[in-house]
N, C-alpha and C positions, 0 to 999 in steps of 0.2 A: 448806132443809137438804139438804146433799149426800147422795146415796144410796150413795156409795162411801167407805169410811173412809180415813183417812190411812194411808200405807204403814207397816206394822209397828206399828200403834197397839196400845197396851196396854189400851185401853178395853174394857169388857165390859158395856155398857148395852143395846146393840141387837143384833139378829140380824146386821146387817152387820158389826159388830165381831167377832163369833164366826166368820163366814164369811171375812172378809178380802177382799183384792183381788189382782190379778195381779202387783202390784209387791212383794208381801210376800217377805221373805227366807226361803229354805228352812231348816227346822230339823229335827233328828233326835232331840231330847230333849224329853220332856214338860215343859210349863210352863203356868201359869195365865194367861199374858199373850200367848200365840201363837194365830194364827188357823188355821182349817181349810185355807186356801190354803197357808199356810206349811208345815203338816204334809204336805200332798199333794206339794209340791215336794220335801220331804225324803225322802218315800217313793220318788219317782221317781229321785232321786239315788242312794239306797241300792240300788235294784234295777237300774238301767240307766244312770244318769247318769255324767258324767265325774268328778264328785267322789267317787263311791262312798260307802261307809260311813265317816263321819268318824272315829269311834272304835269299832273292833270290840272287843267285850268278850272277856274271857278265856274259855277253854273250860270247860265244866261238863257233868257227866253229866246227861242228860235227867231231869228230875224236876219236881215241883210247884215253882213259883217260879223256874224256870229259863227264860230267854228262848230263842226259836228260834235267834237268832244264837249264843248260848252253846253250845247243843246242836249246831248245825251245825259250829262250829269244833271241838268235841270230836270229832265224827265224822271230819272232815278230818284232824285231827292224830293220831288214835289208831286209826282203823279202815281208812284208805286208805294204800296204799304211797306213800312219797315217793321221789324219784329224785335221786341224786347221781352224778357221773361224774369220772373221772380218767384222763388219758392217760399211758401208761407206755412208755418207749423201752427196747427190749431191747438189752443190751450184754454186760457182764461177767456171768459165771455167778454165781448166788446169789440172795439175797432182795431184793426191792424193795417198799417200803411202798406200798399203794394207798389204803386207807381207814382212818381212825381211828374206833374205836367207843367211845363213851362210854355208860356204863350198859348196860342190857339191851335188845337189839333182835332183831327177826326180820328176816332179810335174804336176798335172792337176788342173786347177782352173775353177770353175763355179760360177755364181752369181744367187741368188734367190731374186726377187724383193719383198721387204716388204712394200714399199710405192711407189705408182705410180709416174712416172717421169713426171714433168711438165716443160715446157720451159719458160724462161723469154722473149726471143726474138730469132727468127731464129731457124733453125733445130739443134737438139742436136746430135752430134756424140759421140760414146762411144767405148772405146777400152781398153784392158788390156795387159800390157807387161812390158817392162823395159825402162829406159831412152834411151838406145841405139836402142830399137826396140819396139815402144809403142803398137803395135798390135800383138806381137809375141805369147802371151799367150792365149788371146781370140780375135778373129777377130773383126774388127770394125763393129759396128752397126750404120747405117747412120740415122735411124729414132728412136733414143733412147727415144725421147719424147713420143713414142707410148707404152713404157713399162708400163704395168698395174700391179697392185698388184697381186702377186702369179705367174707372168711370170718368165720364166727361161732365163737368159742371158748366152748363151754358144757359140755364134757365130754371124753371120751377119743376123739373123732373131730372132724375139721374139715370143715365144709360151709358153704354159704351159707344154710342153714336148720337150726335145731336146737331141741329142746325146752328150756325153761328148766330149770336145775338145781333141785333141791328146796330149799325154804326152810330156813335154819339159824338157830339161836338163838346169839347171841354176846353176851358180856358183858365190858366193859372190856378191849378187846384191839385189835390192829391186823391188818387183812386184808392179806396179803402175796402177791406173785407170786414164785415160785421157778423159776429156770431151771437146767438141769443142765449146760449148756455155754455157751461164749461165742457171742454172735451178732454178726454184722457189720452187720445191719440188722434193722429190725422195730419196729413201734409198734402197741400195742393200747389202745383206749379202753375202760375198764371202766365198766359201769353197775351201780349198786347200788340195787335196789328195797328199801326198808326201812320199817318202822314200829316205834315204840317199844313196849317192854314195861314198863320202869320209867319213872317220871316224868322222869328225866334222860336217857332214851335218845336217842342221836343218832349219826348217821354223817356224817363229813366227809371230803373228799379229803385224803389225807396230804400234809404239806408236804415230805416227803423220803422 
């Protein structure tokens, strides 16, 4: 009688059937027909293998009867900041949409200058907020035409280092950039660190 069972055997008569063999296919779901070897391969895949978790469960608040994977996803989706970005070219004075906010979120926005800002005429003011409060997200910068490549726009001064603006609560709105004068050049990539407050909370780069 062979000491090694057939690959992926469903037999359950001997210890070898329970232990399995090196050729057994990895599994990540509990069943009465799978071997320890198959489960071990499935665990390795989930933790560090190329296949990863085959079906990641939906998020759930940690509680009795909730799996570690469900709780981990809840933590990632609801406790940690997510990141979305959008590049905005400065041109005609006025408002430009940066991010669309769905539901309620907590958000922090900062801008990194990728092309130096040049004015067409007059001083350029720059601020980020919403239609109701145009400087509520990032305070107004009165000399935005001094923004050089690699500067950080995070408040009312331009430097290559800056503190993050304070977090804001936004609900069903659009985050906009408003310039007070025409610009002949300039591009800023805005980064939004956000996490949901409501179940439908989301931030996405604005399409226009």
